[in-house]
Structure formats: C-alpha cells, structure tokens
N, C-alpha and C positions, 0 to 999 in steps of 0.2 A: 819644438813643435808641440802643439796641444794634442794630447793623446788620451785614449781611454775615455772614461766618463767626463773628464775635464774638457775633452774636445767638443762637447756639446755646449760649452759655456764660453763667454767672451773673455779675453785676456784683460784682467783688471789690475793694472799697476798704477800708482799715484804719480804725478807730478806733473808735460807741455804747458802751454799757457792754461791757467785755469780760466781762460775764455773757453778752455777745455775744462776744477775743484779742484782733484783730487786731489782724492783724497788724494791729495795726498798728494802727488808729487808736488805729494805733499810737496809741483814745479816750484821750486824753492823761491823764496823771497816775495811771495804774495800770499795773502789770505785766501784759503780755498773757497772763494766765492764762487759757487758752482756756477760756475761759469757764467756774474759775468763769468761765470764758469761754464764754458762748454767743455765738458770734461773730455780730455783726451788722455789727466791721467794726469804746464809745465809745465808747473811747476811750477807739482805738479804739482805739469807740469802743469796729492795729494793734492782762465784765468786763474782758465782755468784755469799747489800745493802745491803747474805746472805742472818741483814736484807739481803736472798738470793740475792740482789740488795742493798748491804750494802754501807754505806757512809764512806768516808775516815776520820779517826780521825787525829788530828793534834797534834804532840808532841811539845808543846810550849817550853819545856826545851831544845830541841835540835835544834831549829831554831833561828838564829840570823839575825838581819837586820841592814845593814849599814845605815849611814845617808842618808835620801832621798829615801831609798828602801822601797817599799810597804810591809805592813804587811799582804797583801792579796795574795792568790795564786789561779790561775784559771787553772783547768785541764779539759780535755775532753776525751771521749772514744767512740769507735765505734766497733761493732761486727757483724759477720754473724754467725748464729747458725743453725744447721740442724733441730732443733725443739726448740720452746720456752717452756721450762719446768719451772714452778714455784712451788716450794714445791712438786715436783713430778708430778704435773698436767700439761697435754698437753694443751697449749693455742694457738697453731698454727695449729691444725688439722694435725699434723705430717709433716707439710711443713716447709721450711726454713723461718727464720725470720731475719729481719734487726733491729738492736738495737743500741742505742747510748745515751750518756748523757753528762752533763756538771756540774761541781762542783766549788763552790767558797768557800774557806776556809780562816779563819783568824787565826793569830798566837795565839789568845786567846783560840782557840779550837772551836769556833763557825763555823758552816758551813751551806750551803744551796745548793740545786741542783735540777736538773730535769733529768729524764731518760725516754726513750720511746722505744716502740717495736711495730712491726707490729703483727697483730693477724689474725687468720682465721675467716673471717666474717661469713661464712656459718655454720661452725661447732660449734664455741665457743659461738656466740650470743652476744658478747659485742661490735660489730662493727669491724672495720678494724685496730684500733690502740689503744694503751694504753699509757697514760702519767702519770708518777709519779712525784709528787712534794714533797720535803722533806726538813727538817731543823733540826738541832740538835747541840749538844755540846759533845765534846770528849776530852780526854787527858790521862795522865799517872797517876796512883796511886803509881806506883813504877817503877823501871827499867824493871820489868818482868810482870807488870799488867797494862792494860789500860781499859778504859771504854768508852761507847758511849750511849747517851740518845737522843731521838728525836721523831718526828712525821712525818707521811707520808700520803699523799692523793693519792688514786688510781683513776684516771679519765679516762673515755671512751668517748672521744669527739663526735664520730659519732655513738654511740649506738642508738638503736631504742627506742620507747616509753617505759617508765618504769624507775625505780630507779636502777642505776648500780654503781655510784660513792660511795666510802666509804673512811674512814680514819682509821688510826691505830697508836697506840703509841708503841714505842719499846725501849729496853735497852739491853746492852750486856757487858760482861767482856771478855777481850782478855788476853791470857797468852803466854808469850814468853818462850818456852821450849828449848832453844838452836837452833838446826836445825829444830825444829818443832814449830808450833803455833796452839793454840786452842782457840775457841770462844764458850762461853755459852751465849745464848740470849733468850729473850722472847718478844712476841708482843701481844698486846691486842687491839681488835677492839670493842668499846662499842656498845650498842644497836643502830641500824640504820635501816632506812626503807629498804635500799638495802640489808640488812642482815636479812630480814624478821622480823624486830623489835626484833632481838635477838643479841647476841654478839658472838665473836670468840676469842679463846685463842690459841696461838702457842708458843711452846718451842722447842729449837733446840740446837745441838752441832755440831761444825765444827772442822775439824782437817786438817792441811796441814804440810807435812814434805818434805823438800828438800833432794834429793839423792846426797850425797857428790860427788864432782868431775864431776857432770853432770848438765845440765840446767833443769832437770826434777823435778817436785814437785808432790807428791802423795796427793790427797785430799779425804776427806770423810765427809759425812753429814748424820745426823739422826735428824728427826723432828717429832713432835707429835701435831696434831690439835684436839681441843675439841670445837665444836661449829657448826656454820652454814656452814662454807666453807669446807665441805668434800663431798665425793661421797659414803659414807657409810650410812647404814640405821640407825645406832645408833649415828651418828654425831661425831665419834671418828676415827682417822686414823693416822697411821705412814707413813712417807715417808723417803727415804734414797737414797744415791748415793755414788759412789766411782769412782775416775777418776785419770787422770794424765794430767798435763799441762807443757808446756815448752816455754821458750823464744827462738825465732828463729832468729830474726834480729831486733836490736834496740828496738823499742817499741812494736813490733809485737809478739804475743803469739798464740800458738795453743793448743787445748785441746780436750780430749775425755773422756766421762764418761758414766756410766750406771746409770739410775735413774728410780725410781718406787715409787708408792704410793698405799695404800690400797683403794679399791673401790668395790662397789656392783653394778652389772649391769645385766639387763635382756638380754636374747639372742637377738641379732640384734641391741642393743644400741651401740653407739660409746663409746669406752673404753678410757676415758680421763686419766686413771691412769695406763694403761698397761706399762710394763717395756720397756725401749728403750735405745739404744746407741745414745748419742748426741755428735756431733762434733762442734767445734767452732774455729773461727779465729778472733782475736781481737787486737786492738791497742789502746794505751793511750798516751797522751802527757800532 
C-alpha cells in the first residue's frame, strides 16, 4: 500500500501493453512506444515495455548482416497521449502527456534504451517528468515462442525531497498465435527505501489480435500487483484495459483504450485509479 509522502503520488512501475510505454515494463517484447503506448506500465507492460513500456526483443535468427553492415539497430519513438496511465494508474492528473524513447539493439539479442514522459507535478507528486533506463536480453526459443529478461530504473529527476527512484527486474514470454500474439510477464522490485523498505510484485498478461483485412489490432491487458505500489488498503490490486490501435500513415499509429485499476479512496481524494478512456497518437522509426 502506498504510504507516507509516496501516497500522494501514483504507482509508476513499467511494463501492460505499452498501448499502456513503459517505461518500461519495460511490458516486455515491445518497444516502449508510449503507448501506441497508453501507459499502464505491458509490457511494459517499461504498448504500451507493457513491461507496459516494454522493450523490443531482437530475433537474431531472422536478421542477416552484409559485410560492413552494423550489427546494431537504433530506433526511436514519440507519442502524445490523453492521459499517462501506467498499470491502470493515472500519472498525469488526467491531462495530456508527451512521451518518447530511444532503443539500441544488437543482433545477439542484447538491448538498452531510455524512455520518458511528462507528469502532473501537482497531483502525482513525483515532479514534472519521469525517465526510465533499461537493459536486457531477448530472443526466440522457437518460431512461436520468444523471451525477454532485463532490468529497469524509474527515475524522477525533478522530484522534491525524499526517495522516489527505484528499480525493477522483469521477464516475459511471448507467444505467436497466428493473427494473435500473447505475452505473459512478471516484474519484481526488491526492498528499497522509495518503496517504504518493502518490495513489489507484478504479474500480467497481454493479448493483441489483428483484424484480417484491416489496419486494426484489438488489445487487452490484465495485471495484478502485490506490494507497496497500489492504492488499496491491503496492498493487492488488479488492473486491466481493452482497446484498439491502427496504423494510419507510415510509422504513425493511433489508438484508444479503456483502462482501470482497483483502488480505495476517501471522499474528496483524487482517484488515481478511476476508469478512463485514453487516446494516443504515436510514431516510431
């Protein structure tokens, strides 16, 4: 359960569909395109790392390099979202957020990257910006199964006095189901001062299915938190989202989703987990 000064801020862990970036969850197996990243955090979940901000895995078996061609690939993404939602939690005070990231991947499967988002300084309490730094290793176990392992640091450069930064370890398995793709992932944040000297555990499932003959993809996310980073009295909470995204022109995509998380609030408190429809416009190169 969020307590003390931290209870004034939203729970920001990476990874759900980064139709959700994050950072970062870092929702594994996808580039943290902020959401087509609606950040929920899957993955993440780091369209939103998944990790809601999930990082892109590299299929070394399908990439070939001519003589003199670099084994590295650099990609970037940028997005405008109507709300920054990470694992169902509102981190932008219901306002628009600007997000973007950059990733460097090697043909071996190693990767590293950074992703950032604007925050609502008054409502959330983490300052006006979030920066996620992550690194990991991904690849294919078979033609239908991929994996992603890594670590991510959530940093709040202009937060006020106190401990806010924390880190998280993550892992996921991706499954190619023909026109559909599924991801099962987990993230664990060990005991840290910014987590009230406790830990946090997050497990999630993401599903995306393309509609044949159209540019549309239907997405779904279900996550469960057990630990410090919830807004429930017992420290346990589910979050979920359902949405649709579409490529509209070249690298540009648009999306819309409904997202929500469990939370306990007193009358008059700001409801960080209230259900909301989130719109996004994103591009990646």
